[in-house]
C-alpha angles and dihedrals in degrees: 000000000000091000088067097056099086089050092050091050091052091047092048089053092051091049091050091046089053089065093097116204099215095045091043091053092035090056092052086053094040094243129128104208090195087073093056135070113335091356092238121132097224140108096263095056088042090057096047096047105027106029139245102302093049091051093042087059092046092054091045092054096042093049092039095055092057093048088049092052093052100039112022098036093055093046090055091049090052088051091057094042091247099116092076086071092060094094100178140034086232086081091057090054091046089053090049089052092047093055090054094046088049092054093054095037107031116187089206093057106043093273092287111117140127135311097261103238097122090045090051092053086053089053092050093050085069110033099032110011093158092072101043095086090048091051091046093049090051094046096049092045091055092043091053091047097044110014090226122135108175099041092043088049088055092050093049095049091052090046091055096083090046095053090046088053091053090055099044125050095200095046095131091067092044120106087210093061095052090043087058093050091052094044093047090056091044089053089050090053093047088053096045090117091052090051092047090053092044092055090044090052093241100101110124120244132203098236094181091067095046095099096174091047091051091047095052093047089050091053092048093050 
């Protein structure tokens, strides 16, 4: 029986990850966000189509479920004397991956969910909190300069293992480093349509946050 515990841990992580913030709040408001805007059940589409407070709730849920999986779930398993059967930290990283995959391909919502960025941040708050501030600073700097969300999310996700390596000398032997490499590639995959639109020149921008653009336009007018 104890051989099943790591698998059950990963399965529970996936099922919790499948609880999608925008779809959960949307159900309470009788809205299916997948029928609005870009059709994606993520925070960016929630902000564009439903407003700030809706999007804030989505982000809190999507970050929070990852934190819950990697903190509360292990604590509960310790209380029930099950954590001793998690023989390797690899199971923890598989659970971290499972909560992200669950967010993107939720079993509760027809396997059509978000793109995983907020949930990845929730994971990093637990397994690599030291780099979260750097990633957020990089993202918001790029957002202010360009107004792009999707392409900048990809850049930040790919930068995560590089930033981690700069902070840890033995990074090449770290499971965290390789986890960040894999999740960076996965986030690139989930944002592939954003990248296509970016290279085609049709990707949406948040002009309101492009401070330099607004400043130059103001001067020209």
